[in-house]
N, C-alpha and C positions, 0 to 999 in steps of 0.2 A: 268585454273588459272595460271598454270606454264608458259604457253606461254605468257599470259598477263604480268606476272612479268618480263619475259625475254625481251619483247618488251619495257616495261616501263623503264627498266634499260638501254636499248639501245637508249632511247630518242624518240622512235617512239610512241608518245602519242596516236594518233588517232587509230593506229592499235592495241595498247594495250587496248584502250577502247572497241573496237569491240570484242576483245578476252574476256574481263571481262563480257561484256554484254551477250555474248554467254554462258559463265559459269553461269551467273545469270539466264538465261532461263532454265538451267538444274537444278538449285538449287534455286528455287523461295523463297525469304525471308531469304536466308542465310546472316547472318550479315557480315561475312568477304567479301563475294563477293560484297554485296551492298556498303560496305565501300570503297572497291577498286574502284568501278564504280564512286562513289562520289568524291573520290580523283582525278581521271582522269578528271572528269567534272570541278572541281575547277581549275586544272592545265590548262585546255583548255578555261578558262575565262567564265565558265558557272555556277557561284556560286548558282544561284537560283535553277537550276535543281538539283545540288548536295544537296542543303538543303532540297528540297522536298523529295528526295530519303531517306535521313537520318531521316526526320520527320516520314516517314512511318514505320520505325522500331525503333522509339524513345524508346518504352518500353524495347526493348532488349538492346539498346545501353547503357542506363543508369544503366544497371546491372554491368558494368565494368567501371573502371576509364578511360581507353583508349577510350572506346565508348562514354562516356559522354563528354570527351574532344573533340573528333572528332565532335560531335554534336555542341558543343559550338563554335568551330572554324568556322563551316559552318554558324551558326546563326550570329556570329559577322561579317562575310564577307557579309552577306545580310542585315546588319543594325539592326538585332533583338537583341539589347543590353540586354534586360531583360532576354530573353531566354538564351543568351550566358552566362551571369553572373550566372544564376541559374544552368546551366549545368556544368560550371567550379566548382561551389561550391559542386555539387553532386560528381564530380570526386575527389575532395579533401576530401570529407567525406569517400569515399571508399579507397582512398590512400592519406593521408596527405603529402606524399613526391612526388606527381606527378608533375614532373618538368614543363611540358607544361602548366598544369592548373595553377600552382603557378605563372609562368612567365606571362602568358596572362591575368589572372585575375588582377595581380598587375598592368599591363599596363592599363587595363580598369579603375581601381580605380584611378590611377594617372591622367588619362584624365579627371576625375571628381573631381580632387583636394582632393581626399581622401588619404592624404599623409601618415597618420599613418599606415593604412592598407597596402598601397602599399609598404612602406618601410619594413614592417615586412615580406611580401612575397619575396621581393627582397633579404633581408638578408638570408632567408632560401634557395633561389636559389643559392646564393654564397656558402653557407655551403655545399649544395648537389653536386654542380658542379663547384668547384673553378677554373677549367682549362678553363672555357667558358668566354671569355672576355665580352660578351654582358651582362652577369649578373652583372658584376662589374660596367659597365657604366650605366646600368639601375638603380642600387642602388644609384649611384652618382647623376643621373638625378632626382630621387625622392627626395633625400635629398636637392638638390638645389631648387627643386620646393617648398619644405616646408621651404625654406630659412634657412636651417641648413647648411650654406655655409662652415664653418670650417670642419664639419663632411664630407661633400661632397668632399672637397679637400683631406682629409685624406684617403678616399676610393680610390680616383684617384691616389694619390701618391703611395699608396701600389700597385694598379693595374699597374702603370707604372713600378715599380720594377719587377713585375711578367711578364709583356708583354711590354718590352722596345720599341718595334718598332710598337706598335699598334696605328695607326693614330687616331682612334675614341677616344681613351683615351687621346692622346695628345691635340687634339682640345678642348676636354672638360676641360682639365686643364687650357688652355688659357682663355676660356670663364668664368669658375668659379673663377679663380683668378681675373678677371676683375669684376665680380659680387661682389666679396668680397672686392673690393677696393684696391687690390694689383696691382696697375697699372703698376709699373715698371717691376715686375715679369711677368705679362701677356705680356707686350710689348717685353721683352727679349725672351720669348719662341716663340712668333710670329715671331720675326726677325730670329730665327733659322730655320724656315720653308723654303723649297725650293719653287719655283713657283708653282709646281703641288700641293704641300701641302697647299700653300696659297689659291689656288682655291678650294681645298677640304674644307678648313675652311669657305670660303664664302658660299659654297653649304650647309654645315652643318647649318650655321646660317639661310639660306633661308628656310631650312626644319623646323627648330625650330620655326621660326616666322610664317610659313604657318599653324602651328597647331592652331593658334588663328584665328577664323573666323573674317575676316575684317568687316563683317556686325555688329559684336558685339563690336567693338572697339570704345571707346569714341572719340578718335582722331586717324587719320591714322598713321601707322608706316612710318617713313622716310626710305629712301633707305637703303639697307643692308650695314652695316659698320662693320669693325673689330676694330675700334678705342676703346681702353679700357675704356676711360671715357664715351663714348656714350653707350657702352654695359652696364656699371654700371648704368648709368642714366636710361636706358630703363627698366631694371628689377626693379629698385627702383620705377619708375612710375607705373609699373604694380602692385607692392605691395601697393602703395598708392591708387590704384583704388579699393582695397578691404579693405581700412582703416588700413593697416599695416604701421604704422608710425615709426617703430623702427630705420630706417635709415635716418630719416628726417634731422637731423643736418649734417650728412656726406653728404647727397645729396645736401643740401644747399651750403656747402663749395665746393663740386665738380662742381656744376653749376657756382659758382663764378670763379673757376679756368678755366673752359672752356670759359667763357666770356672773362676773362683777356687774355687768350692765343690768342683768335680770335682777340681781339683789338690790341694786341702787334704785331702779325704776319700778320694781314690783311687777315688771312685765313677765308674762308666761312664755315658756319656750320648751319644746319637746326635745329632751336630751336622751331619748331611749337609746339611740345608736351611739351617742357620745359616752353613755354609761358603760357600754361594752368596750369600745376602743380606748376609752380613758384608762381602763385597767392596764393597758399596755404602754401607757405614757407615764411621764414623770409628774403625775398629779398627786397631790396630798390626799389623804383619806377625807379630810374635812371638805376639800373641794369636790371630791366624788359625792360625799353626802349632800352637799348643796345641790349638785346636779340632780340627785334623786328626788330631793324635796321639790325643786322647781318643776321637774318633769312630771311628778305625780300630780301636782296642782294643775299643770297645763293639760294633761290627759283628762282629768276630772272636769275641767272647764270646757274642753272640746265636746264632751258627751252630754252636756246639759240638754235636756229634752223634756218632752211631755210625759215621759215615763215617771210614775210616781216614786217617791223615795222608798227604799226597801224597809219593810217593817214586819218581821216575822211574828211579832206579838200582836198584830192587828186582830188576829183571830187564831185560835189554836189550830195547828195543822190537822186536817181531817184525813187521816191515812187508813188504809186497810190493814196495815201491820205496824208493829212497834220497832221495826228494824231501823238502823241508822242509815240515812240516805246520803250517799256520797256521789258527787259529780266529778267526772274526770274530763278536763279539756285536753284533747289529743292533738298530736302532730298530724301531718298529712297521712291519711290512711290509704293512699295509693302506693306507699312503700311497703312491700311485703314484710320486711323485717320489723317495721313498727307494728303491723297487724299481729304478727306472731308473738311479739313481745307483750302486747296488751292481752292477747289471748291467754298467754301463760300466766300473767298476773291474775286475770279474772278467774282462771281455774283454781288458783290457790286461795282465793278469798272465801270466807265463811258466809255463804249466801243466806244462812239462817239468821245471821246478825246484821249483815250489811246488804243494802240494795245499791248496786253500782249503776250509775247513769253515765252514758258516754256522749260527749259533744265533739263533733269533728267539723273543722273548717275546710274539708277537702273540696276543692273546686269541681272536680269531676269524679265523684265516688264510683268505685267498682262494686258491682253487686256481690261478687264472690267474697270480697273482704267484709262487706256488711253482713252477709250471711254467716261468716265465720264468727263474728263477735256477737251478733244479736241474741242468740240463745243463752249467752252467758251474762247478759246485762239486763237490768230492769228496763232500760230504754236506750235507744241509740238515735241521736238527732243530728242531722246535717245542718250546719249553720252558715256555711259559706255564702249562701244567697241572701242572708238576713243582714240588716243593718245592726250596729252594735246595740241599739235600743231594742230592736226586735229580738235579737239573740238573748239579751238579758231577760226580757219579758217571758220568752219561751222557757228558759232555764228555771225561772222563778216558779213556773207551774208545777215543777217536780218537787217543790217543797223540800229542798235539800237541807241537811244539817251541816255538811261540809262540802265546799267547792275547791277542787285541787287543779291548779294550772300546771298541767304536764307539758304544755307547748312552749314554755318559757325558753327564750334564746333560740327561736326558730321563726320562719316566716308566717307561721300559723298562730302565733301568740296574739291575743286580743286583750291588752290591758284595759281597753275601754270598757269591756264587759265587767272586769273586776271593779273598775271605778264606779260602775252603776250599782254594784253589789247585788249578788244573786243568792247569797246564803248567809246565815248568821255567822258562820266561820268560813273565812277564805284564806287559802294558803297557796304557796308555790312549792312544787316538788323540790326544786332547786333554785338558787339564785347565785349571783356573783360575789355578793358582799356579806360580811359577817353581821351587819346590821342594816336595817331598811326603815323607811318611813312607817309610822303607825298605821297608815291606811295606804292602799285598800286591803292589804293582807294582815291577818291578825297574829300569826305566829311565824317565826323564823325556823324552818326545818333544818336541823343540823345534826351533829353527832359529837361524841366526846373527844374527838381529835380536832375537829374544826373549831369547837368552842371547849378547850380543855379545862380540866379542874384547875381551880385557882384563878381563872380569868373572871374579872368582874363583869357579870352579865348585864348589869344595869344599863350601860349605854347601847346595848344591842337589841333592846326590846324583848318581848316574850320569846324565849328560845326553847325549842323542843329538841332535846338531845337524845338521839337514838344511840343504843349502846355500842354498836360496832361501826356502822357507816351509814351515811344518808344516801349512798348510791345504791339503787335497786337494779341489779343485773338480771333482767328478764329476757334478754336477747337470746336467740337460739344458739346452741353450742356451735363452736367453730370446729369443723371436722378436718382432719389432717389429710386433705387431698392436695390439690394444687400441683406445682411442679415437683418433680421427684428429687432434684438435687439443687444445691446452691448454684452450680454452674448453669444448670438449665434455667434457674431463676434470674441469671444475668450477673452473678457475683463471682469474682475470682475465688477459687477453691481455698486459698490460704488467707483471704482477707478477713479482717475483723469487721463484722457488719453491725454498725450502730443504727438504730432506727427510732423514729417517733411517728405515731399515727395520730395526727391532729388536723384541724382545719387550718389552712394557711393564715387565715385572719387571726388566729390565736397565737401565732409565733411572734415574739418580740425580739428586737435587735440585741438586747442584753443576753438573752438565752442563746441566740445564734453566735454571738461573739464567744460565749463560754464554750459552746460546742466546737468552734473553730480552734480554741485553745486545746481542747481534748484531741482533735485531729492532729494538731501540731505535735503533741507529745506522743501520738501513736501513728507513726508513718505508714503502717500497714493497714490502717483502718479507713473505712469510708462511711458516710452518713446517708442513710436511705430514708427519704421522705415521700411515702405514697400520697398521691393526690395533689402534689405540688407542681404539676405541669405548667400551669399558668404563671407560677412564681419563679420558674427556673432561671430566667434571665436575670432577675433581680438578685436571687440568691448567689448566682454565679459571680455577679459583680461584687457582692459583699464578701464572698469567700476569697476572691482574688485580692481584694483590698486588705484582707487579713493575712495574706501570704499563703493561702491554701489553694492548690490547683482545683479548678472548678469541677473537674471530672470526679473528684472525691466526694462531691455532693450529688447524690442520685435522686432526681425528682421524677417520680412516676407520673404518668399522664392522669390517672384517675385512681381514687381510692375505692371506687365502686365496682372494680373488676371482681367478679365472683371468686376468682382464684386468689385474689390478693390476701384475704384474711388468713388462708391456709399457708400461703407463702411466707407469712410473718415468722413461721417457725424456723426459717433459715437465719433469722437475726440472732446475734449473740447477746445484745444488751439493748434495752429500751431506755432512752433518755427522756425524762419528763421535762417539759418546759418549766421555766421559773414562775412567770407571772400568771399564766393561764394553763393549769395542768391539763393533761389528757384525761379522758374519762372512758368511753366505750372502747377506744383503741387500746388503751392501757389494759382494760379488762380482757380484751381479745388476746393479747400477747401472753398475759398471765395464764389464761386457759390453756395456751399452747406450750407453757412451760418456759417462756422466755423471761429471764430476770430483768428487773427494772429498778431504777433509782429515781428519787425525787428530792427536791429541796423545798421545804414548806416555808411559805411567806406569812403575811398577816391578813390575807383576805380569804374568803371561801374559795374563790377561783384558784388561789395559789396553795391551798391546803387539801383540795379534793384528792389529788394524787396520793398524798400521805394517808388520807382516810382509806382509800382503796387498797393501798399496799399493806397497811396494817391489817385490814380485814382479810387480806389474802395470805396472811401468815408471814409477811416480810417486814416486820417493824425495823429491822436492822438496815433496811434499804431507804429509810426516810431520814433526811438530814435537815438541819436548820441553818446551814452555813454553806455558802457557794464554794468556798475553798475545799471543804470536805467533800462536797459533791464532785468537784473536779478531780481531787486526789483519788477518790474511790473509783471513778470512771477509768482513770488512767491505770490505776492499780489492777483493776479487773481486766482491762484490755491487755495487760502484760502477763496475766496469770490465767491461762485457759483452764487449768485444772479447777481453780476456784470458781470460775464461771460455770463449769460443768457440774460442780458440786451444788451450786445455787440452783441450777436447773433441776437437779434431782430432788433437792429439798422442796422446791416449789411444787413439783408434781406430787410428792408425797403428802404435802399439806393440803392439796386440793380437796381431799375427802372430808376434811374437818374444818377447813377455813370458813369463817362466817360469810365472807363475800359470796361464796358459791352456794350457800344454804338459802336459797331463795324463799322457800316456804317460811323459814323462821323470820326472815327480813319482812315479809308481807305481814306476818302476824304482829310484828313490832309496829308496823305502820297502822294496822288496825287498832292496836292498843292506844296509839297516839290519837287517832281519829275519835275513838270512843271517849277518851277523857275530854277532848275538846268539845265534843257534842254534849257531854254530860254537864260541863261547866256552863255552856251556852244555855242549855235548857233550864239550868238552875239560876240563870240571870247573873252569873259570875263573870268578871272580866277575864280576858286572856292573861295567863301568867306563865312564867318559865317552869318547865318540869322535865324530869328525866324519864325515859321509857325503860322499864326493866328488860333485861335480855330474855328472849324466848329460848326455851330449851333446844339444844342442837338436835339435828336429826339422829 
C-alpha cells in the first residue's frame, strides 16, 4: 500500500494500480485497499470497473460517511443517479457536515431543479469551508437557477470581495447582472475583461447552455452570445417555458429595445426564439413582423459560405422520371410516433406522380425506423452530422421541385438550410403567423379559416388556402386503454374535469387567468394539465394569487406517459389556450370524443384550434370573443347533459369529419404542391391560390 501511495503521488497511476492490486490480493475484502484500487480505476477512465468493486463491499462502505460518499461518487460517474443520491444521503446521516456529500448532492438536486434543497446544502458548504471559492459560486448558481437573482448577486459580490481575482466569480457576476436586467453594469464588467478572459466568458456560457439537452428544447438555442440583452432574454424565455411569468413585462420591453436597436443600427440579430415567445407577450403584430424580418436577414448572413447560389435553371434537371420531386425535412426520427406518422403519410401519397425525399437531423438514428420509411421514399438522408452548407448541397443533388420544412417549431428545424435555398419552391408545413417574409419560403400554407374569405391577402404574401384545415393528422389512432375509471385516473368521481394538452411554453398568463375565472364559477371543477410537472409550482402560485386553491390545478409529471392519451377520455371538456392554440393534443381528445372550445385570435397560432375544430365538425365550439368562451365553458360545466350530447355528436361526426379523412387531406396537399411546381417550371412567380376540396371518402 505504501508503494502504491508513493507511485500515485508521483503521477504513475498504472504502476500505483498494480501495487494496490497486489496489496488487495494479500488482504482480500479490505475496505481501504479496495477503495484505493477503485480510485485508481476511476482516474484511469474505468469507472464501471471501479463501481463494480465498490458495490462488492457496499455493506462495509456505508458504515462510514467517507465510504458512502465514495460509493456515491462511483455510482454517479456510472449514471446510477438513484444509488448515488441514496449513498450521499447515507453519508450525511452519518456526518451532517460531510463536505463532499453536501456539495455533490446539492449539485444533483440542482440538476433536477430542486432549488430549495440545493440552496440549503450550498449554504452549509459555504459555512463549513468559506475559503473554497467553488462553494460560493455554486450557491450563486443555485440561487440564479431558482431565479432569486438579487440574492445570487449578493453572494457573488461578497465572494468577489473575498476572492478579487477569481475569474469564475467575475464571469458569473457579468451573467447574473444581465439576467437581472442590469444591462449597463453587465456590459461595463465585460468591457473590463482582457481577450483571454473574454474567451473564458464565452467558454463558460457554452458549458452552461450545454447542460440543457438540445433534444428537449422547444426551439434551438441561437449561437453563443455575450450580449447582455440576449442573455437576459434567453433566461427569461427559459422561465416562460415552465410558466414563470414574473418577468413578462420587463421581457416585453427588453425585446422592444432590441428590435429598435437593430432597426436603428441595421445590426443583425437572431430572433428565432423571440418570435415564438413573443406570441405570448403583449407585442404588436408590426413588432413581431420586424422580428421576423431581422431574424431572416441574420440567419441568411450567418450561413454565407462557399456554397454557390441556388440556380435551378442553370441546366435542365436530368431525371429518370417526370414525377414532382418533394423533399420533407423531418423532426427527430427516434420518436416512434413521428416515424409512424410519416409512414402513414407516405403510404397515402401517389408515388406515380410524386417522388418523396426525406431528410432527418436525427443525431443517433435507429435502423428499424430507417428501415420502416426507406421503402416508401425516393431517398432518406440523415443530415445531423452535416453542416448547414453540406446539408443544403446534399439536398440540392436530389433536384427537388418543392422543399417542405416539417420540423418547424422543434429542435430539429434548420432555417439555415432554407436560407441557402435547396429547391425552386420552399414552404413550411406550418408557421406561427399569418404572414411572413418573402424569403426564404415562397408560400404561406394556410386554410380558409386561418385566412378567411373577405380578408385582404395582400399583406400576407402568397397564401395557399386548403379547403378544410392546414393541420394534417397522420398520428396513429389513440386507443381507449389506459385506466379503467376516473377514480383510478386520480380524479374525484363527481368532479368536472377540464383539461388542456399543450407544451407549458405555449401557455400564456391571459389564458391562465381566464381558466381561473372558469374554475371560480365552477366550484366542483378542476383543471388537468398533463406534462406540466416542471411548471407546477409556478402555476400553484398563480392559482392562489387568483383565489383558486392550488389543488384544483392538476399538473401531471409527463405528457409522454403511454397511458396518458387514453386517459384523456376521462376529461369532460378541453379548453384551448388563447394565444397559442393546441394542435395534436386537441386532435387526440377529439378522437376520444371529448368536446373542446377555442377562441380564435388574429394569428395563425391563435386560429389553428378553430381550424381543427371546424374540420372536426364542431364549428359551434369556435368563438371570437373571450367573454363568450368563458360563458360557454361555465354553461357547459353546469349542464352535464349538454356536454354528453356534444360528446355523442362528436363521435357521430368522426366518420365524415374532414379532419379525420387523412387521405383526402394528403391529396389536397399534393394538389397544392403540383400547382406550385407547375408555376415554378413555367417561370411564374408565387401567387395566392385556393386548393379545391378533394372528394370525401
